[in-house]
C-alpha positions in Angstrom: 128.3 70.0 96.5 127.4 66.7 98.3 123.9 65.3 98.5 123.6 66.4 102.2 124.7 69.9 101.1 122.0 70.1 98.5 119.4 69.0 101.1 120.6 71.6 103.5 120.4 74.3 100.8 116.9 73.3 99.8 115.8 73.3 103.4 117.3 76.8 103.9 115.5 78.1 100.8 112.2 76.6 102.0 112.6 78.2 105.4 113.4 81.5 103.8 110.3 81.3 101.5 108.0 80.3 104.4 109.4 83.2 106.4 108.6 85.7 103.6 105.1 84.3 103.1 104.5 84.4 106.9 105.7 88.0 107.0 103.5 89.1 104.1 100.4 87.3 105.3 100.8 88.7 108.8 101.3 92.2 107.4 98.1 91.8 105.2 96.2 90.6 108.2 97.3 93.4 110.5 96.4 96.0 107.8 92.9 94.5 107.5 92.5 94.5 111.3 93.3 98.2 111.3 90.8 98.7 108.5 88.1 96.8 110.4 88.6 99.2 113.4 88.6 102.3 111.1 85.5 101.3 109.1 83.7 100.2 112.3 84.3 103.6 113.8 83.1 105.3 110.6 79.9 103.2 110.6 79.3 104.0 114.2 79.6 107.7 113.5 77.2 107.4 110.6 74.6 105.5 112.6 74.8 108.0 115.5 74.5 110.9 113.2 71.3 109.4 111.7 69.9 108.6 115.2 70.6 112.2 116.3 68.7 113.5 113.3 65.8 111.1 114.0 65.7 112.3 117.6 65.5 115.9 116.5 62.7 114.9 114.1 60.8 113.3 117.0 60.9 116.7 118.7 59.5 118.4 115.6 55.9 119.9 115.9 55.2 118.1 112.6 55.3 114.7 114.2 52.2 113.6 116.2 52.8 112.9 120.0 52.4 109.1 119.8 54.8 108.8 116.9 57.2 111.2 118.5 57.4 109.0 121.7 58.1 105.9 119.7 60.6 107.4 117.3 62.4 109.2 120.2 62.7 106.0 122.2 64.2 104.0 119.3 66.6 106.8 118.4 67.7 107.2 122.1 68.4 103.5 122.4 70.5 103.6 119.2 72.6 106.4 120.8 73.0 104.6 124.1 74.3 101.3 122.5 77.9 100.3 122.7 80.1 102.0 120.1 81.3 99.8 117.2 85.1 99.3 117.5 85.3 101.1 120.9 87.0 98.3 122.8 89.9 98.4 120.3 90.3 102.1 120.7 90.4 102.5 124.5 92.9 105.0 125.8 96.3 103.5 126.6 95.9 100.6 124.3 98.8 100.0 122.0 98.2 99.5 118.3 99.1 95.7 118.3 97.2 95.1 121.5 94.3 97.1 120.1 94.0 94.8 117.1 93.9 91.8 119.4 91.1 93.5 121.4 88.9 93.2 118.4 88.2 89.7 119.8 86.4 91.4 122.7 83.6 92.7 120.5 80.4 91.3 122.0 78.4 89.5 119.3 75.2 89.8 121.4 75.6 93.6 121.8 76.3 93.9 118.1 73.1 91.9 117.3 71.1 94.1 119.7 72.5 97.2 118.2 71.7 96.0 114.7 68.1 95.2 115.7 67.6 98.7 117.2 69.1 100.3 114.1 66.8 98.2 111.9 63.8 99.2 114.0 64.8 102.9 113.5 65.1 102.3 109.7 61.6 100.8 109.5 60.1 103.7 111.6 61.8 106.3 109.4 60.8 104.6 106.3 57.1 105.2 107.2 57.5 108.7 108.8 59.9 110.4 106.3 57.7 110.0 103.2 54.7 111.4 105.1 56.7 114.4 106.3 58.1 114.9 102.8 54.7 116.0 101.7 54.7 118.8 104.3 58.2 119.8 103.3 57.0 121.6 100.2 55.4 124.3 102.4 58.1 124.2 105.2 61.7 124.9 104.0 63.0 124.1 107.5 61.5 120.7 107.6 62.6 120.0 104.0 66.2 120.9 104.9 66.1 118.6 108.0 64.7 115.7 106.0 67.4 116.2 103.3 70.2 116.1 105.9 68.6 113.0 107.5 68.5 111.3 104.1 72.2 112.2 103.4 73.2 110.5 106.7 71.0 107.5 106.0 72.7 107.0 102.7 76.1 107.2 104.4 75.0 104.4 106.8 74.6 102.1 103.8 78.0 103.1 102.3 79.8 102.7 105.6 78.2 99.4 106.4 79.0 97.9 103.0 82.6 99.0 103.4 82.9 97.7 107.0 81.4 94.3 106.1 83.7 94.0 103.1 86.8 94.6 105.3 85.5 92.1 108.0 85.0 89.4 105.2 88.4 90.0 103.8 90.1 89.7 107.2 88.3 86.5 108.0 89.2 85.2 104.5 92.9 85.8 105.3 92.5 84.1 108.6 90.9 81.0 107.2 93.1 80.7 104.1 95.8 78.0 104.0 98.7 80.6 104.1 96.8 82.3 107.0 96.5 79.1 109.0 100.1 78.2 108.2 101.3 81.6 109.3 99.2 81.6 112.5 97.7 85.0 111.8 95.0 86.5 113.9 92.3 88.2 111.9 89.7 90.0 113.8 86.8 87.9 115.2 84.6 90.9 114.5 81.3 90.1 112.7 79.6 91.8 109.9 77.0 94.4 110.9 73.7 93.1 109.4 70.8 95.5 109.6 67.9 96.9 107.5 69.2 100.2 106.1 67.0 100.3 103.0 65.9 103.8 102.0 62.2 104.7 101.5 60.8 103.5 98.2 61.6 105.8 95.4 64.7 107.2 97.2 68.2 106.9 95.7 
């Protein structure tokens, strides 16, 4: 084989390798984009379940009127906020298009949602231990608090998982193979909030 032939063969091999790398990186990115949507929806469900339980607690006769108003207002705001991942899941949106619509997640709305959820956490962290003392003589209240704590724990698990997927997707996007392949990882941001449980809880 002549020298030009070897050059042509080397170029063909290089093009083939780059095509394989591009395909694999794009596939990895698309898979992570889908995971970001899925974990965002799971986090949203967990947050709303906790807020609904908090709202029910605000209507409990065990909570004083002033505290009930404050807790009810915070929980209601959490339930009214934009759903996480909702833009990517609108009816009639194709899978590929849906992944691109992750770019439409509003960072300001995400921040406001996280602030409201953190405010709810801080309120519950004060109220729940106080009500737990009454739970020993009220099985119904004790059961409600137990369910609330279960949903609170799920918030932490779901948020950790979602933030992990967002970080992985962004890592792929900013990596050299990712830039070389022109992949589009989601421009979604991590959901940073105070979700710490009351002291002594596990």
